[in-house]
C-alpha positions in Angstrom: 0.0 0.0 0.0 1.4 3.4 -1.1 1.3 6.1 1.5 0.2 9.5 0.2 1.6 12.5 2.0 0.1 15.6 0.4 2.3 17.9 2.5 5.5 16.4 1.3 4.6 16.6 -2.3 3.1 20.2 -1.9 5.0 22.2 0.7 2.8 25.2 0.0 -0.1 23.3 1.4 1.8 22.7 4.6 2.4 26.4 4.9 -1.2 27.2 4.2 -2.4 24.7 6.7 -0.1 26.1 9.4 -1.4 29.6 8.6 -5.1 28.6 8.8 -4.6 26.8 12.1 -2.7 29.9 13.5 -5.6 32.2 12.4 -8.2 29.9 14.1 -6.2 29.9 17.3 -5.7 33.6 17.3 -9.4 34.1 16.8 -10.4 31.8 19.6 -8.0 33.4 22.1 -8.7 37.0 21.2 -12.5 36.7 20.9 -14.0 38.3 24.1 -17.0 36.0 23.9 -14.9 32.9 24.4 -13.4 32.6 27.9 -14.3 36.0 29.1 -16.5 36.5 32.1 -18.7 39.6 32.2 -20.4 41.4 35.1 -23.7 39.8 36.1 -26.4 41.5 38.1 -29.8 40.7 39.5 -32.4 42.2 41.8 -32.8 40.3 45.0 -35.7 42.2 46.6 -37.5 44.7 44.3 -40.7 45.3 46.3 -42.1 47.8 48.7 -39.8 50.7 49.3 -36.6 48.7 49.3 -34.6 47.8 46.1 -31.7 45.4 46.6 -29.4 43.8 44.0 -26.3 41.7 43.7 -23.6 42.5 41.1 -21.0 39.7 40.4 -17.7 41.3 39.5 -15.3 39.1 37.4 -11.6 39.0 37.6 -9.9 41.1 36.4 -12.3 43.7 37.8 -13.1 46.8 35.7 -11.5 50.1 36.9 -15.0 51.6 37.3 -18.6 50.5 37.2 -21.5 52.8 36.6 -24.9 51.7 38.1 -28.0 53.4 36.8 -31.2 52.6 38.7 -34.5 53.7 37.1 -37.4 54.2 39.6 -40.7 55.9 39.4 -40.2 59.6 38.4 -40.8 62.0 41.4 -39.7 59.4 44.0 -37.2 60.5 46.7 -34.3 58.4 47.8 -34.3 57.8 51.6 -31.0 55.9 51.7 -28.6 53.7 49.9 -25.7 51.4 50.5 -23.3 53.6 48.5 -23.5 57.4 48.1 -25.5 58.3 45.1 -23.4 60.4 42.6 -26.4 61.9 40.8 -30.1 61.7 40.9 -32.6 63.1 38.4 -35.9 63.2 40.4 -37.9 64.3 37.4 -36.8 61.3 35.3 -36.3 58.9 38.3 -32.7 58.0 37.5 -30.1 57.4 40.2 -26.4 57.0 39.2 -23.5 55.6 41.1 -19.9 55.6 39.9 -18.0 52.8 41.7 -14.2 52.7 41.6 -11.7 50.4 43.3 -14.0 47.4 43.3 -12.7 43.9 43.7 -13.8 40.7 42.1 -16.6 38.9 43.9 -20.2 39.8 44.8 -21.1 43.4 45.4 -24.4 43.9 47.3 -26.2 47.2 46.9 -29.6 48.6 48.1 -31.6 51.7 48.1 -34.7 52.9 49.9 -37.3 55.1 48.2 -40.3 56.9 49.5 -42.9 55.5 47.1 -43.5 51.8 47.1 -43.0 49.8 43.9 -46.5 49.2 42.5 -46.0 46.9 39.5 -43.5 44.9 37.6 -41.6 47.0 35.1 -41.7 50.1 37.3 -38.0 49.7 38.1 -35.0 48.5 36.1 -31.3 48.9 36.3 -28.3 49.1 34.1 -24.6 48.4 34.8 -22.1 50.0 32.5 -18.4 48.9 32.6 -15.3 48.5 30.5 -14.8 44.8 29.7 -11.2 44.2 30.6 -10.7 41.3 28.3 -12.2 42.9 25.2 -11.3 46.5 26.0 -14.8 47.6 25.1 -17.6 49.3 26.9 -20.4 46.9 27.8 -23.7 47.1 29.7 -25.9 44.7 31.6 -29.6 45.3 32.1 -31.5 44.3 35.3 -35.2 43.7 35.3 -37.3 42.1 38.1 -38.1 38.5 37.4 -41.6 37.8 36.2 -43.7 35.9 38.7 -44.4 32.3 37.7 -48.0 31.6 37.2 -49.6 28.3 38.2 -50.4 26.0 35.3 -54.2 25.5 35.1 -55.4 22.0 35.7 -52.6 20.9 38.0 
């Protein structure tokens, strides 16, 4: 049986194969969607006059994180875990700029004067620089929908 080695007979094919494999490896390791962990956030108690949320900070942590909390316009803020950097009462937007944060879970809360009446009345946004991709990214936070019972069970 005669062995056929295409790369020996065509050295240009060997060079082309090495080049293609190198490009694929470069794409895999430089793609921010592969192997890069982003900030994750969720509300833990969005009811009444208290809003609490957890933000999971990956490693390496971004240099700064901006948290935008959207509440009912006209509401007053009666307290928060971190000093609010800006609040537009007319639009109902509170902003925090957090620096020097470390990887791990960051817990935040705020207390407002008007209770949350319905789903969708509050939402949050986290803006940060993705350290792996060197791009600005954002994560939206919305209260989870309540699970409805299945009829007939």
